[in-house]
Phi, psi and omega in degrees: 000313181287342178293333181269357182289140180270142179250142179295140177264355179286133179281148178290145178299325183297325183268348179287142183272130173271144177301136181292157176294136177251122178270151176296147174262126176262122180266118176296156183307326182292355176261003180081184182229003184238299190300301184294317181298315180298313180299320181289317178296318180297331179276000175093012183264148177279126185231139175236136184246139182316310186291344177283342186242330188222158176297157181305318186263024178294141178292156182302327177305326179293314178290329177294320176296317180299313180295314182295315183289335180268348178079020179275172174251121179273138172246131182215156169256007181280091182290343184273359178301332183284352179252346183270124184306311184301316183290316180295323178297319179293319177303313181292314180299317186258013175050050185276156173247116185234131177238122176268127178272116181259077176222117182269152171054047178247147176282169176301321181291319177295321180291321176299312179302318179298312183294317177297315181300317186258016179306312182302319179296317181296318179294314180298318179299321178295329179282329184262354180235123183291140172288149006274150171205155168236122181232165178237145174232132179262181183298329181280354178094009177285122177259133178222137182279132175269316183214000000 
């Protein structure tokens, strides 16, 4: 009897996936201000560049505070940020989200390609890991949390 019952093919609203919230990506000065930013913008992502907000010689604590208060995700190549007390204190105080790109000897275009390719992983990581955090991402897109 129950084998002949028709089932609705319409998916329940409760089970349908809503698109995740996308946070703006903040590019630290060491990522440049043109190549990576242009590639991300061309892919439709919201990008903020260091030089548009702060002086060139601003200390890391300043951009960390900016990123934390605005809810952005910072991208940097500064792998030592996870060891410096002042920067870690700023990350924790301002509840910042920082992702370190662990890719040596890459051109600006290769770096842009890497970030565009793994943008979704970075956004998902930000949604599933509470701020503050410092994480690293490698060329393959593997993300690991440092702090």
